[in-house]
C-alpha positions in Angstrom: -66.9 21.0 28.0 -64.0 21.0 26.9 -62.7 18.0 24.4 -59.2 16.7 24.5 -58.3 14.6 21.3 -55.9 11.8 22.1 -54.3 10.0 19.8 -54.1 6.1 20.3 -51.3 4.2 18.7 -52.5 0.6 17.6 -49.5 -2.1 18.6 -49.4 -5.0 16.5 -48.1 -7.8 18.5 -46.9 -9.5 15.3 -45.4 -6.7 13.8 -42.8 -6.5 16.6 -41.6 -9.9 16.3 -40.8 -8.9 13.0 -38.1 -6.3 13.3 -35.5 -8.4 14.8 -35.9 -10.5 11.6 -35.5 -7.9 9.4 -32.6 -6.6 11.8 -31.0 -10.2 11.1 -31.9 -10.4 7.8 -30.0 -6.7 6.6 -27.2 -7.9 8.5 -26.8 -10.9 6.7 -27.1 -9.4 3.3 -24.2 -6.9 4.7 -22.1 -9.8 5.4 -22.7 -11.3 1.5 -22.2 -7.8 -0.2 -19.0 -7.6 2.4 -17.9 -10.9 1.3 -18.1 -11.3 -2.5 -15.6 -10.1 -5.0 -13.0 -12.3 -3.9 -11.2 -11.8 -6.9 -11.5 -8.5 -8.1 -11.7 -7.3 -12.3 -8.1 -6.1 -12.9 -9.3 -3.3 -15.1 -9.3 -3.2 -18.7 -7.2 -3.2 -22.0 -4.2 -1.3 -22.1 -4.3 0.7 -25.7 -1.9 -1.5 -28.0 1.3 0.0 -28.6 2.9 -0.6 -32.1 6.6 -1.3 -31.8 8.9 1.2 -33.2 11.6 -0.4 -35.5 14.5 0.9 -37.6 13.5 2.5 -41.0 16.9 0.7 -42.3 19.8 -1.9 -41.5 21.7 0.4 -39.3 25.6 0.2 -39.8 27.6 -2.1 -37.4 29.0 1.2 -35.0 25.6 2.5 -34.3 24.6 -0.9 -32.5 25.1 -1.9 -29.0 25.2 -5.2 -27.8 22.3 -6.1 -25.0 22.1 -8.0 -22.2 19.0 -9.1 -20.4 19.9 -10.6 -16.8 17.3 -13.2 -15.4 14.3 -11.4 -13.7 13.8 -11.2 -10.1 10.7 -13.6 -9.2 9.7 -10.5 -7.0 6.8 -11.6 -4.4 4.1 -13.9 -4.4 0.6 -12.4 -2.9 0.0 -12.9 0.4 -3.9 -13.2 0.0 -4.9 -16.7 -0.9 -7.4 -15.3 -3.5 -4.9 -13.3 -5.2 -2.2 -16.2 -5.4 -4.8 -18.9 -6.8 -2.3 -21.1 -9.2 0.8 -19.0 -8.2 3.7 -20.6 -6.9 7.3 -19.8 -6.6 7.9 -22.2 -9.2 6.0 -20.5 -11.8 7.5 -17.4 -10.9 11.0 -18.8 -11.2 9.3 -20.0 -14.7 8.5 -16.0 -15.6 11.6 -15.1 -14.3 13.5 -16.7 -17.4 10.2 -16.5 -20.1 9.9 -12.7 -19.6 13.4 -12.0 -20.6 13.4 -14.5 -23.1 10.3 -12.9 -24.8 11.6 -9.2 -24.0 14.8 -10.2 -26.6 12.9 -11.6 -28.7 10.8 -8.2 -28.9 14.3 -6.1 -29.4 15.5 -8.6 -31.8 13.0 -7.4 -34.1 13.7 -3.6 -33.9 16.9 -3.1 -35.5 18.1 -1.1 -33.0 20.3 -3.5 -31.5 23.3 -5.6 -32.2 23.7 -9.2 -29.9 20.7 -9.2 -27.7 21.2 -12.2 -25.3 19.7 -13.5 -21.8 22.7 -13.8 -18.9 22.7 -14.9 -15.6 22.8 -12.2 -12.8 26.1 -10.5 -12.4 27.6 -11.1 -15.7 30.3 -8.5 -16.5 31.0 -6.4 -19.2 27.8 -5.6 -20.9 27.4 -2.3 -23.3 23.8 -2.3 -22.2 22.5 -4.4 -19.1 18.9 -4.6 -18.7 17.7 -6.0 -15.5 14.0 -6.6 -14.0 11.8 -7.6 -11.5 8.6 -9.1 -11.3 6.2 -7.2 -9.3 2.3 -8.9 -10.5 1.8 -11.7 -12.6 -1.4 -13.6 -12.6 -3.0 -13.9 -15.9 -4.7 -10.6 -16.4 -2.2 -8.4 -15.2 1.6 -8.2 -15.8 3.7 -5.4 -13.9 7.7 -4.9 -14.0 9.9 -2.9 -12.4 12.6 -2.5 -15.3 16.4 -0.8 -15.3 18.5 -0.4 -17.8 22.7 0.8 -17.5 25.0 1.2 -20.3 28.8 0.2 -19.2 29.3 4.1 -18.8 27.0 4.1 -15.4 24.4 5.9 -17.5 20.6 4.9 -16.4 18.6 4.9 -19.5 15.5 3.1 -17.8 14.3 3.0 -13.9 10.2 2.7 -14.5 7.3 0.3 -13.7 5.6 -1.4 -16.7 1.9 -2.4 -16.1 -0.1 -4.0 -18.9 -3.7 -6.0 -18.5 -4.6 -9.4 -21.0 -8.2 -10.2 -21.5 -9.1 -13.4 -22.6 -9.5 -12.1 -26.3 -6.0 -11.3 -25.9 -4.8 -14.8 -25.5 -6.2 -15.7 -28.9 -3.7 -13.7 -31.1 -0.5 -14.8 -29.6 2.2 -16.4 -31.9 4.5 -18.4 -30.5 8.1 -16.9 -29.8 6.3 -13.9 -31.7 3.3 -12.1 -30.0 2.6 -12.6 -26.9 -0.7 -11.3 -24.5 0.9 -8.5 -23.1 2.8 -7.6 -26.4 2.1 -3.8 -25.5 4.2 -3.9 -22.4 7.1 -5.4 -24.0 6.7 -2.8 -27.1 6.5 0.0 -24.8 10.0 -1.4 -23.1 11.4 -1.7 -26.6 10.3 1.6 -27.7 11.8 3.5 -24.5 14.9 1.9 -24.9 15.1 3.1 -28.7 14.8 6.6 -27.8 17.5 6.7 -25.0 19.7 5.4 -27.9 18.5 7.6 -30.5 19.6 10.2 -28.5 23.3 9.3 -28.3 26.0 10.5 -31.0 28.2 8.1 -32.3 31.0 8.8 -30.2 29.2 8.0 -27.1 28.1 4.7 -28.7 31.7 4.0 -29.3 32.7 5.1 -25.6 30.2 2.6 -24.4 31.9 -0.1 -26.4 35.0 0.7 -25.2 34.3 0.9 -21.8 32.4 -2.6 -21.7 35.7 -3.9 -23.1 38.0 -2.2 -20.3 35.6 -3.4 -17.7 35.8 -7.1 -19.0 39.6 -6.7 -18.8 39.5 -5.1 -15.7 37.6 -7.7 -14.2 39.7 -10.4 -15.5 43.0 -8.9 -14.4 42.5 -5.7 -11.9 45.6 -4.8 -11.4 46.9 -3.8 -15.2 43.4 -2.3 -16.3 42.3 -0.8 -13.1 43.8 2.4 -14.0 42.3 2.9 -17.4 39.1 3.6 -15.2 37.8 5.9 -13.3 34.4 5.9 -11.3 33.2 8.9 -10.0 29.6 9.4 -8.9 28.3 6.4 -10.3 29.6 7.1 -13.4 33.0 5.6 -15.7 35.1 7.1 -17.7 38.6 6.0 -19.6 41.2 7.5 -18.4 43.0 6.2 -21.3 43.0 3.5 -23.7 45.5 0.6 -24.2 47.5 0.7 -27.7 45.9 -1.3 -30.1 48.8 -3.8 -30.2 48.9 -4.3 -26.3 49.9 -7.7 -26.1 47.9 -7.9 -22.6 44.8 -6.6 -24.4 45.3 -9.2 -27.2 45.2 -11.9 -24.7 42.0 -10.3 -23.2 40.2 -10.2 -26.8 41.1 -13.8 -27.3 39.9 -14.8 -24.0 36.7 -12.6 -24.3 36.0 -14.1 -27.8 35.9 -17.7 -25.6 33.8 -15.9 -23.1 31.3 -15.1 -25.9 30.8 -18.6 -26.9 29.9 -19.9 -23.7 27.6 -17.0 -23.3 26.1 -18.0 -26.4 25.6 -21.5 -25.0 24.3 -20.2 -21.8 21.9 -18.6 -24.1 20.8 -21.2 -25.7 19.7 -23.0 -22.4 17.4 -19.8 -21.9 16.2 -20.2 -25.6 15.6 -24.0 -25.2 13.3 -23.1 -21.8 11.6 -20.6 -23.6 10.8 -22.3 -26.3 9.8 -25.4 -24.2 7.4 -23.2 -21.5 5.7 -21.3 -24.4 2.4 -23.4 -25.0 1.9 -24.2 -20.7 3.1 -20.8 -19.5 0.3 -19.5 -22.4 -2.4 -21.8 -21.5 -1.8 -21.5 -17.8 -2.1 -17.4 -17.9 -5.1 -17.9 -20.1 -7.2 -20.3 -18.1 -6.3 -18.3 -15.3 -7.7 -15.3 -16.7 -10.9 -17.1 -17.6 -11.0 -18.8 -14.5 -11.2 -15.2 -12.8 -13.6 -13.7 -15.3 -15.8 -17.0 -14.6 -15.4 -16.7 -10.8 -16.3 -12.7 -11.1 -19.9 -13.8 -12.8 -20.4 -16.9 -10.7 -19.9 -14.6 -7.7 -22.3 -11.9 -9.1 -24.9 -14.4 -9.9 -24.1 -16.1 -6.7 -24.8 -13.0 -4.6 -27.8 -12.4 -6.5 -29.6 -15.6 -6.0 -28.2 -15.5 -2.1 -29.7 -12.2 -1.7 -33.2 -12.9 -3.3 -32.9 -16.6 -1.4 -32.2 -14.8 2.1 -35.0 -12.0 1.5 -37.5 -14.8 1.1 -36.3 -16.8 3.8 -36.9 -13.8 6.0 -40.2 -13.5 4.3 -41.1 -16.7 5.0 -40.0 -16.7 8.4 -42.2 -13.5 9.1 -45.1 -14.9 7.1 -45.1 -17.7 9.2 -44.9 -16.3 12.4 -48.0 -14.0 11.3 -49.8 -16.6 9.6 -49.5 -19.9 11.7 -48.1 -23.1 11.3 -49.8 -23.8 7.6 -48.1 -20.6 6.1 -44.7 -22.0 7.5 -45.0 -25.4 5.7 -45.8 -24.0 2.7 -42.9 -22.0 2.4 -40.3 -24.2 3.3 -39.5 -25.7 0.4 -39.4 -22.3 -1.1 -36.4 -21.2 1.5 -34.5 -24.4 1.1 -34.3 -24.2 -2.6 -33.4 -20.9 -2.9 -30.6 -21.1 -0.8 -29.2 -24.5 -2.1 -29.3 -22.6 -5.7 -27.2 -20.0 -4.9 -24.6 -22.2 -3.0 -24.6 -24.5 -6.2 -24.4 -21.5 -8.3 -21.1 -20.0 -6.3 -19.6 -23.7 -6.3 -20.2 -24.2 -10.1 -17.4 -21.6 -10.8 -14.7 -23.8 -9.2 -15.5 -26.8 -11.5 -12.5 -25.9 -14.0 -10.0 -26.0 -11.3 -8.7 -29.8 -12.3 -8.4 -28.5 -15.9 -6.3 -25.4 -14.6 -4.2 -27.8 -12.3 -2.8 -29.5 -15.1 -1.1 -26.4 -17.1 -0.1 -25.4 -13.0 1.5 -28.8 -12.7 3.4 -28.8 -15.7 4.8 -25.3 -14.9 6.0 -26.2 -11.8 7.5 -29.3 -13.1 9.2 -27.3 -16.4 10.5 -24.9 -13.5 11.9 -27.8 -10.8 13.3 -29.4 -14.0 14.9 -26.4 -15.7 18.1 -26.6 -13.4 18.6 -30.2 -13.8 18.1 -30.3 -17.5 20.7 -27.8 -17.7 23.5 -30.5 -19.1 27.0 -30.2 -17.7 29.2 -28.0 -20.5 32.7 -29.3 -21.7 35.2 -27.0 -22.9 38.8 -27.4 -23.9 41.5 -25.1 -23.0 45.2 -25.3 -23.4 44.5 -29.3 -24.2 43.3 -29.7 -20.7 39.4 -30.7 -20.7 36.6 -28.6 -18.0 33.9 -30.1 -17.2 31.3 -27.5 -15.9 28.2 -28.7 -13.9 25.5 -27.1 -12.0 23.0 -25.2 -12.5 23.1 -22.6 -16.0 24.6 -20.0 -13.6 26.6 -21.9 -11.3 28.2 -23.0 -14.9 28.6 -19.7 -15.9 30.5 -18.7 -12.7 32.9 -21.8 -12.5 33.8 -20.6 -16.4 34.0 -17.0 -15.5 36.8 -18.3 -12.4 38.4 -20.3 -14.8 39.1 -17.4 -17.4 40.7 -15.8 -14.9 43.0 -19.1 -13.8 43.7 -18.8 -18.1 44.9 -15.2 -18.1 47.2 -15.7 -14.8 48.7 -18.8 -16.6 48.9 -17.0 -19.9 50.4 -13.9 -18.2 52.4 -15.3 -15.8 50.4 -13.0 -12.7 49.8 -14.5 -9.7 46.0 -15.1 -9.2 44.7 -13.2 -5.8 43.3 -15.8 -3.5 40.9 -14.0 -1.8 
């Protein structure tokens, strides 16, 4: 007699009921893992960059003046988690703070003559530095920097990125050392290296071209013939005689222009000093908050995973073990879920403290234009009152300079 062996699979009705619960639990855990870390870590600290300084005082003919335009504020992140605490006003404040601190850094190197922060479209720079803020949130600072001399030669067209952690803010020194000082030092070093490649004749040509460009901006007809532009580069066709009366008048007007540029620069310096503390505090607190939030998110995720696991297990036990098991596990489930939610909430407890600094920055940024007091200048016995923002006042001043030159030379202004 043949005996045929057959296998019999025992089906546990309770186990069948657990399958959907496990799947639901795993799906919920997947959602938690995907949604965690809304504020990501911005990636370590940069290696310290030491500022390169001149070994000795350089002679005047070896120096170049540097003008740093107010930076372009750049975009604000679209994601709500990335732009937390970042507004148009904070960006506007940064667009003035960053060039002012870069100016301080360049002054410490000893490689440059006068270093000034100027409004946009200021004509006559020997070396002009422009910048755009790509990203700035207290943990990371990313800038696009361009530098061009009066010949049109491009010195820099680079992106610079620096990282700062909470400890970096404990080392800052007011108006001297910033949390991102390595980034500023790197820009200064790159400019110094470019300058060291130039011979004295090239430096002299840069200074001469800057003067003629200023003259051509005020009086295009007489001075345009001195300049030739080809492929974005400027060359001097010739130089006016040293005793040329037109050039002497231009130089006298340029001295007046320097005085007003210095006044404008004083406004930027005052703003820089006023904003140092609230801006540094805002960045430090935002960096701390980002680190705290990441820590809370990790802790919250761990507790939520444990809580969800406990709930799934408790439901399974209640279905397998009956009503008594469900009653015994009910409190545990609620405690674990509520505990995870409370830990996540604790990461936002310092929002009100940070908001104080955000508000201070917004007020400073908004009031900067109104605090730029009208400048009163006297020319040929006539008093001229320049009003509006600093940038607007300087634009009016340049228009006034053109009219001054026209009146002194008898040249008719171009109404266009």
